[in-house]
Structure formats: C-alpha cells, structure tokens
N, C-alpha and C positions, 0 to 999 in steps of 0.2 A: 337552542339546546337549554333545558330547565336543569336543574340539580338532579333529578331524577333520571333523566335520560343521559346526562354525564357520566352518572355513576353506573348506569346500566352498562353503557358503552365501555368504560373502564372495566368493569368486571369482565365481561365477553372478550375484551382485547387479552387482558392478564391470564384469564383462565385459558382461551387459546395458545398462547405462548408456552405456557405450563405442559398444557396436554396434548396439543395440536390436533385436538377433536373438536368438531363443529359442537357450538353451545346451543342448547333447547331450550325454550321457555321454562320447563319442569324443574331444571336445575338452578333456575334465578329465582324461583317464586319463594323458598324459605329464606333465600339471602336479602329479599328485599320485601318480604312478608307481604305478598301481593299474590292476587288470584293468577293463574296461568292465563286467563283471558286479558288482564291487564297488561301482564308481560307481554304476551302476542302482539298486544295492540301497540305497545311502545316500540317492539322491535319492528314491528312494520313502519313504523314512522323512522327510525333509524335507518331501515331501509332505503324507503323513499330519500332520504337525505344522502344517500350513497355512501353511508359509513358502514354498514355491514352487507353482506350478500349471502345468497342462499348457496350451501353446498351440494352438488349434484348428487352424492351418494348419501345423503343425509337431509333429514328435516331441519337440522340445527343451522346457525348461522356462524360465518367466520368474519373477520373483519377484513375491510376492503383497503385499497391503498389510501383512501381519502381518509379512512377510519384511523387507519395507524397513524396518518399525518395529524390529524384531530388531536388524536391521543398523545403525540409527542407536543405537540404545541401547547395544549390546555390541561391535560389530565395526568401525564406521567410525571411520577416522583422518583428522582435518583435514590438507589437502593443504598443502603449503608453496606461498606464493603466489610464482609466477613475477617475475623481476626487471623483465620488462616490464610487467607488472600492476601491481607494486609503485610504480613509477616513475609512471605514470599517476595514480595514487591520491595519491601524495605531491604532486605539482605542484599538486593542487588545495588541501591544506591548508598547503602552504607560501606561498601567495597571502594575505598578511595582508590583502589590500584585499577579499577575499571574505568576506562574511558567514557565519557558520557555517552558519545554515539554507540559505543558497546552495551551501555546499561540500557539504553532506548531497545536497542535490539533484543537483549534478554528479557526485558519486561514484557514485550509483544509476544514473545515464543511462551512466557508464561501465562498472559491472558488467552493465547489460544489454547493452551492446555486446560486451563481450568473452566474455559466457557464452550469447547468444541466448537469454536468457530476458526476461521482463518485470518491470520493476521499479518499486516503488511507494515513494512518500514522503508518509506521512498527519501532517499536522502540525497544531498549533492556533495560529489567530493570538494574538499578544501581548497580554497583558491590557493593555498600555498603548497600544493603538491608539486615537489621537483622532479625532473627526469632521474630515475634511476639507471636504467636501461633499456634499450632498444635491440631486440633479437630479430633475426630471420630465420625462419623454420622452410626449409626446401622440401615441398612435398612430392614434387617431382621436377623434370626440366622447366615445364611451364607454370606453375604454380607456386607461390611461398605465401606464408602467413607472415605478416608483421606484428610481434608483440611488444606494446608499448608496456613500460612498468614504471611507478613511482616511487618514491620514498614513502608513502602513506600506504602502500599495499594494493593501491588501484591498478588494474590491468585491462589494457583493451587489445583485442586481437583484430585482424581484419586482413582477409585473404585476397590475393590479386592473381590474376592471370598475366604472365610475362609474355610480350610479343616475340616473335620468333627470334629477333635479332639481338635478344637481352639474353646474357649469361648471368644465370643463378650467382656464380662467382661476383661478380659485379655488384649486386645487391647486398651481397652479404659483406664486401669490402666497404661500401656506403655506410653499413650499420656501423661497422668498426669506426670509421670517422666520424659519425654523429657521436659515438659513445665517447671517443677521445676528446671532442670539442664542447660538447652540450651536456654531459653529466652534472647534475646539479643545478641546471638551469628551471626555474619557475615553468611549470608546463605549458601556461598560458602565454609564455614569451617564446617559445621554442621556435614556432613558426616564423616569427620575424628573425630570430638569430637564424634560421636555416637559410632565408631569403639572403641576407647580407653576409655571412659569415661560411656557411658550409657550402653553400651552392659554387662559389668561384673556387673552392679546394676541390670538389669532384669533379667539376668542369675540367681541371688540368689533368685529373686520375682516371675518370671514366668516359668511354666511348659514347654511348648513348646516355648522358647524362641527365638530360630533360626528362626522360621516361622514367630513370631509375630515381631521379629527385622527386618527381610527382607522387610516387608509391608512398615516400616517406611522409611529404607534406599532407597527403590525405590522410594518412593513419594518425598525424597528431590532430590534424583538425577535427577529426572523427571523436578523438580523445576528449578533447576540449568540449565539442558539442554535445557529447554522450556521457558527460561527466557525473551520471546519476547512479547511485548504489540501490539495489533492490534487495530485501530481503523478506521473503514469505514463508510463513511459519502456519502450519497446519493444513497444508491444502487439503489433503484428504478428509480433514475432520468435518468441513462443512457437508459431505457427502454421508455423515452419519445420521444427519437431519431428513426426517421422513419426506420432507418435501422434494427431495432428490432421490427417490427410488424407481424413477423411470430412468432405464440405461441411456436413451437418446438425450434427455437432458442433462443427465451426469456426464455425459463425455462431452456436450457443447460447453458446460460450465468449466470443466477441467482442461478443456484446449485454452479458454480464455485464462485461467489461472497459470498457465504455463507462458502466455504469450506476454511479451515485456511490454508491447504497445498498448494493449489492453489494460495490464497493470497500472502503468503511467497515468492511464485516464482518472484513475483514483483519486489523483491530485490536481483535479483540473482547476483552474482559476475561477475566482468567484469575485463579485464587486463586493459583497458582505464582509463585514469584521472577520478578518482571518484569525484572530485570537479565540474566538468562540468553536465550541465543537459543534460540526455540521452533521447531519443526517440527510442521506438520501435514500428513498423509498422507492424501490421498484424502477418505473419507469423515470423517475428523477434523476437516477443515475445513468451516466455513458456507461456504464461497465456492463451491466445487465438488469434486464427489467425484472428478474426473478429473485433477487437479492436486496439486502440493505446493507448499505455502507455508512459505517459511523467514521469520522476522522478529525483529527485536530492536527494542526500546523504546529511545528515548533522552530525555535530559533537557537543555537547554540554556536558560540564562537564565531561568529560571523556566517555561520551556514545556516541554511532552513531546509526543512524536510516535512513531511507528512507521517503520521501513524495513524492505522486504520485498521479496523476490523469488518469483515466482509461473512454475512451470515442470511439465513433466510430472512423473508419480511416479517416471519413469525419470530423476530429476533427480542431477547430480553433487553429491551432498550435503554431502561433504568439502569442495571448491573453495568453495562457496558459503558454507559455515559459515567457513570461513578467511578470505573476502573480508570478510564482515559482523562478523568479529572484528577485522579489520585496521582498518576505517573505526571501528570504536566505540573503538577504541585510540587512532587517530590523533584523533578526536574528544575525547577526554578530554585529550590531550596540548595541543591548540589552545586548550580551554577553559582548562588551567592557566597556557599562555603568555598568553593574553588578559588573565586575572586578575593576572598581574604587572604588565601596562603600565599 
C-alpha cells in the first residue's frame, strides 16, 4: 500500500463512517486532485486487495472487514474529545462520593448517550462480599426461590422444584438457621461453613435434611460461580443505525443483547496485553458478525472488569478509542487520589 492508496482507503472508511453511504469515484476526485479514471483504477486495486467491496445497490464502494482492520491498525487517528464530552465525564470522576465502580457505569451510560451505540460494563463482585441474608420465597407447594443477598448489594436468585416429601416450611426453617449462624460470613466461605457448622444443626431439626441442605449449598455455589455484574446501556440505541433496518436482523441482535451468556462473551480472554484497548470487527467477535466491539479491561481494588462499546462495523473508531482512553486515564487518576486519602 503506497501513500495514495493509504489515503484513499482512509478517506473511504471515514466518509462511509459519517454518511453510511457507499463512496463513489467522483466524490474522491477533488479531494485527491486526480481524474475519475485514476481514482477508479486505485479503487479497483483496493478492491482486489480485499479492503473495499462493491455495494449491491450502488456503484460506490464500502469498506470490508479487512479494510476496517487495516484502517484501525495503520490509518486511524484518535479523535480529540470535545469539551462538552469531556465535561460530562469529568463531572463523574470529580464526585468523590461516587464509588469507582459506579463512576465507571455512569461514564459508560454517558458514552452510550453521546455516541448512539450500546455500552457494557462487565464487572466481578468483590471478594469481600459478606452474606447479608438468605430468603426463601414459596411460589407454591412444590417450587421455591432461594434469594441470596450480600452486604454489597449483590443478589442471586435460584428456583428449585421440591420433591413431594419435602415441606416448604422445612426449607424456610433452614433459611432461618443459616441466617442466624452465617450472616456476616464472606460469601466464598459460606459453603465451607455450611458443611462443617450448619449441616449438623439441620440434621437434628430437619427430616429430609440432605435434600434441603443441597438446595442452599447449590444456591451459594451459584452465587460464587456467577459473581459477575452486567450493566448494559443503550440497548436500543444501536438500532438507530441504518445497518439494522431489517426487522429480522434487529430481532436477532436484540435477543443477543438480552442474553447474559452472549454479553459475557464481550470479555473473552486473550493472550495479548490486557492493558490495551481491543477492537473486534465483525467475525473477529464471538458476539455477533455484524457488529464491532471496542473494549478495555480495568482493575480497581483487586477487582477486574471490562468496559465495552458495541456498534456497527461502520463505527466511529477514533472517537470511541479516545473516549475509552479518557475514561481509563481518569480511572487511574481517581485510584491514585483515593489511595492517598
């Protein structure tokens, strides 16, 4: 790729990002002070290289996934954050009464609002979560929901079908025993104390104690194993983009944005440096082939999580990278400030 082709591809990508319309040779002639024939020849070469492709409803060209990847790695320039955007984000981090984890969530909500993309915060619950209480909600004689709550506000619900020989009242009585004995226990130690301390007690008081015990044991294990928190902002905003005007495509992507298992794929593990901002374009993403995901890992107070923006492949890459870099920088500054206090 010589300089002219680099500049030509950069222009095609950035024009398409802004307009969502295929770029034709005539629109590029004045920009590059070349004849239409020269531009068409260069565009044909870019097409042969796989960086642009023909749009079926127009004579213009649009970037391919390979074109976006080349742009991101070689041509993209991070955009300067506008004063308005910066002020909105600064206000969040300037408020020392807001917990860092909440500040991250609020910043990603703002980024969703100002970009019209979907933002996600995937965090892990703190290891110092302590059991606040466990409640049993009886749906009927054969179904109950176990609700585990921690002092950090994390909640896990798990529904169980009771065998015919188990009385709901025995399950409720067991929850009362657990609350009396284990409230204040670190959540990752509850299962161990259940086995050594609680089980002998309920064995003396509950007839079918093994079955009842397993209900609570499974609920606590699920809490520890599923100790992630997910905040999605602007689920509907991505559908304002013209790429998603097809009803079937809209429904398919909407279902994924409601599915926790799909959303968690946004934070898939990599072997590369996790301190870098990562960009996944189309098929590179395990989430969906028709989106781009830009994400960054964060670490606060021994916890780790992921902030991410999901949008069309025609995403404003430079702007999103700058916004995430700014949030990461302010997060580091806030951590240093909190550490000195």
